[in-house]
C-alpha positions in Angstrom: 177.7 118.4 -61.0 175.2 121.3 -61.3 174.9 122.9 -64.6 172.7 126.1 -65.1 171.3 127.3 -68.5 168.8 130.3 -69.3 166.9 131.2 -72.1 163.7 130.7 -73.9 162.3 128.1 -76.3 164.5 129.0 -79.3 167.7 127.9 -77.2 166.7 124.3 -77.6 169.3 123.2 -80.3 172.3 124.8 -78.4 170.9 123.0 -75.0 170.6 119.9 -76.5 174.2 119.8 -77.8 175.6 121.3 -75.0 174.2 118.7 -72.6 175.4 116.0 -74.9 178.8 117.2 -74.8 178.7 117.2 -71.1 177.4 113.5 -71.0 180.8 112.5 -72.9 182.9 114.8 -70.6 181.6 114.7 -67.0 182.5 111.7 -65.0 180.0 112.0 -62.2 176.2 112.5 -61.8 175.0 115.6 -63.9 172.1 117.9 -62.7 170.8 120.4 -65.5 168.9 123.3 -64.5 167.0 125.4 -66.8 165.8 129.1 -65.9 163.1 130.1 -68.5 160.3 132.5 -68.7 157.5 133.9 -70.7 158.5 137.6 -71.9 156.7 139.9 -74.2 158.5 143.3 -75.0 156.1 144.9 -77.5 155.1 142.7 -80.3 158.0 140.5 -79.2 157.4 137.4 -77.5 159.5 135.1 -75.8 158.3 131.6 -74.8 159.8 129.6 -72.2 161.3 126.0 -72.9 158.6 123.7 -73.7 158.1 120.5 -71.4 159.0 118.1 -74.6 162.5 119.6 -74.8 162.9 119.0 -71.1 161.7 115.6 -71.5 163.9 114.8 -74.2 166.9 116.2 -72.4 165.9 113.9 -69.3 165.8 110.9 -71.3 169.2 111.3 -73.0 170.8 112.0 -69.5 169.2 109.2 -67.9 170.3 106.8 -70.7 173.9 107.5 -69.4 173.0 107.4 -65.8 169.5 107.0 -64.0 171.0 109.6 -61.2 171.2 112.2 -63.9 168.3 115.0 -63.9 166.9 117.8 -65.9 164.8 120.4 -64.1 162.9 123.4 -65.8 162.4 126.4 -63.2 160.1 129.0 -64.6 161.0 132.3 -63.3 158.4 134.6 -65.5 156.8 135.7 -61.8 160.3 136.9 -60.9 161.0 138.4 -64.1 158.0 140.2 -64.0 158.5 141.7 -60.7 162.0 143.1 -61.7 162.0 143.7 -65.4 165.3 145.1 -67.1 163.3 148.1 -68.1 166.4 149.9 -69.6 167.7 147.0 -71.5 164.3 145.4 -72.4 164.3 146.5 -76.3 167.8 146.5 -77.1 169.7 144.1 -79.9 170.2 141.5 -76.4 167.1 139.8 -75.7 165.9 140.0 -72.0 166.5 136.3 -71.8 170.3 137.5 -71.3 169.6 138.6 -67.8 167.6 135.6 -66.5 170.8 134.1 -64.9 170.5 137.1 -62.5 167.7 135.9 -61.2 169.4 132.7 -60.0 169.6 133.8 -56.2 166.1 133.9 -56.1 165.1 130.2 -56.8 165.5 128.4 -53.7 165.9 125.1 -55.1 169.3 125.7 -57.0 172.3 124.7 -55.1 175.0 127.0 -53.4 177.6 125.8 -56.4 176.5 125.6 -59.8 178.0 126.0 -63.4 176.4 128.3 -65.7 177.0 127.7 -69.6 175.5 129.7 -72.5 174.0 127.4 -74.8 176.4 127.8 -77.6 179.2 126.6 -75.4 180.3 123.0 -75.8 182.4 120.7 -73.6 185.7 119.3 -75.0 187.4 117.8 -71.7 186.6 116.9 -68.1 185.8 120.2 -66.4 186.0 118.8 -62.6 189.0 120.5 -61.7 187.1 123.7 -62.7 183.7 123.0 -60.9 185.3 121.5 -57.6 187.7 124.4 -56.8 187.7 126.1 -53.6 185.2 129.0 -53.8 185.7 130.1 -50.1 184.8 133.8 -50.3 184.7 134.0 -54.1 181.4 135.0 -55.9 182.2 133.5 -59.1 184.8 132.5 -61.3 185.5 132.8 -65.1 187.8 133.6 -67.8 188.6 136.6 -69.7 186.5 137.9 -72.4 188.6 137.5 -75.8 188.1 141.1 -76.9 186.5 143.0 -74.3 189.2 142.4 -71.8 191.5 144.9 -74.4 188.6 147.6 -73.9 186.8 147.2 -70.7 188.5 147.5 -67.3 186.9 147.4 -63.7 189.7 147.4 -61.0 192.6 149.1 -62.1 194.3 146.0 -63.4 194.9 146.0 -67.6 192.9 142.8 -67.8 189.9 141.9 -65.6 186.8 141.9 -67.8 185.2 138.2 -67.7 183.1 136.7 -70.5 179.7 135.4 -68.6 179.3 132.4 -70.9 181.0 130.2 -68.5 180.7 130.9 -65.1 181.3 129.2 -61.8 178.6 130.7 -59.4 179.0 130.6 -55.5 175.4 131.2 -55.1 175.7 131.4 -51.2 178.1 133.9 -51.4 176.4 136.0 -54.1 173.3 135.8 -51.9 175.5 137.1 -48.9 176.6 140.1 -51.0 173.8 140.7 -52.8 175.6 140.9 -56.3 172.6 139.5 -58.3 170.1 141.6 -56.7 172.5 144.9 -57.3 173.0 143.7 -61.0 169.3 143.5 -61.5 168.7 147.1 -60.2 171.6 148.4 -62.4 169.6 146.6 -65.5 166.7 148.3 -64.7 168.2 151.8 -64.8 171.1 151.6 -67.0 171.3 150.7 -70.6 174.3 148.5 -71.3 176.3 146.8 -74.1 175.8 142.9 -73.3 173.6 144.1 -69.8 174.3 140.9 -67.9 177.8 140.6 -68.5 178.4 144.4 -68.0 176.6 144.6 -64.8 178.4 141.6 -63.5 181.8 143.0 -64.4 181.0 146.4 -62.6 179.8 145.0 -59.5 181.5 141.7 -58.6 183.9 142.4 -55.8 185.1 138.8 -55.1 186.4 137.2 -58.4 188.9 134.3 -59.6 190.5 134.9 -63.2 190.6 131.4 -64.5 192.8 130.4 -68.0 191.7 130.6 -71.3 191.0 126.8 -71.8 188.0 126.9 -69.6 186.1 129.5 -72.1 187.9 129.3 -75.3 186.2 132.0 -77.6 188.5 132.3 -80.5 189.5 128.7 -81.8 189.9 125.2 -80.5 193.5 124.8 -78.5 194.9 121.3 -77.4 194.0 122.2 -73.7 190.7 123.6 -74.6 188.1 122.5 -71.7 184.8 124.5 -73.0 184.8 125.7 -76.4 182.4 128.8 -76.4 181.4 129.7 -80.3 181.1 133.7 -80.2 181.1 135.9 -82.9 184.9 136.5 -84.1 186.7 139.0 -86.4 188.4 137.3 -89.5 191.1 139.3 -91.7 190.9 137.5 -94.6 190.0 137.6 -97.4 188.6 140.9 -96.1 187.8 142.0 -92.4 184.6 140.9 -91.2 183.0 139.2 -88.5 182.0 135.4 -88.5 179.2 133.9 -86.0 179.1 130.0 -86.5 176.7 128.2 -83.6 177.1 124.6 -83.3 173.6 123.8 -84.3 174.9 124.9 -87.8 176.4 122.1 -88.5 177.4 122.4 -92.2 178.9 125.9 -91.0 180.8 124.3 -88.4 182.4 121.9 -90.9 182.9 124.2 -93.9 183.4 127.7 -92.2 185.5 126.7 -89.0 186.9 123.4 -90.4 186.1 121.8 -87.3 185.4 118.5 -87.0 185.9 117.8 -83.0 182.6 117.3 -82.0 181.1 115.1 -84.6 180.3 112.2 -82.4 178.0 114.7 -80.7 176.6 116.8 -83.7 175.8 113.3 -85.4 173.8 112.4 -82.1 172.1 116.0 -82.1 171.1 115.5 -86.1 169.6 112.2 -84.8 167.6 113.8 -82.0 166.9 117.3 -83.8 163.4 116.2 -85.3 162.3 115.5 -81.8 162.6 119.1 -80.6 159.5 120.8 -81.1 158.0 124.2 -80.7 161.4 125.8 -81.0 160.4 129.4 -82.6 
């Protein structure tokens, strides 16, 4: 199973937790790919995932199965050739568009599962990963909130959350989906630019059940839990953002202990993560 993550050095905690969770649920060789880049925007500097983090991940995955791999792909040069100019200095870091360069990385396979680093695997995702993707560019679940406000193809619910996507890179390269999405990010400022661009431009998409990207809360059939920002009504209307690496908040605010085995392992390994800031 090939899995793709994208981001900078600050994603090390989430990357470690997400990979540890996959090791507990995936029953086949796991090949982790990391797209990262060195990006400077004004006074802000986004440093790539460091080799020490990659080596730590490689040690962990190969303890489970020597066939498992972890590979870092530095796409700094590709990014600098086509930076998302209209979305470089917004509340969303330019790292969010790195996945749109996946079609330009020849070492990536035709089928790959993209995960945000705040996604935790709870159950075996083989059925999702091995589905027939003939003629389909990508498959994913609806965005929990965005489905109510954004529509692209004339049906009521069609707005995908981009945190969990099964990508058919062979088809994406043929249709030019990512190429067109990159161009849109160059010229047009958007809310959640990568997600918005994909939703606007994708034509061959498969909408999957909520269990493959549970964004609001844990359910009995949850396969992937995505720790996104949510709205809470009690004791007042407010937003709540808790990420998996905020272990105390996961326990105290979310009242969630489902992943304690993974989080215990993360706590043990976290001191080995260096240069995250």
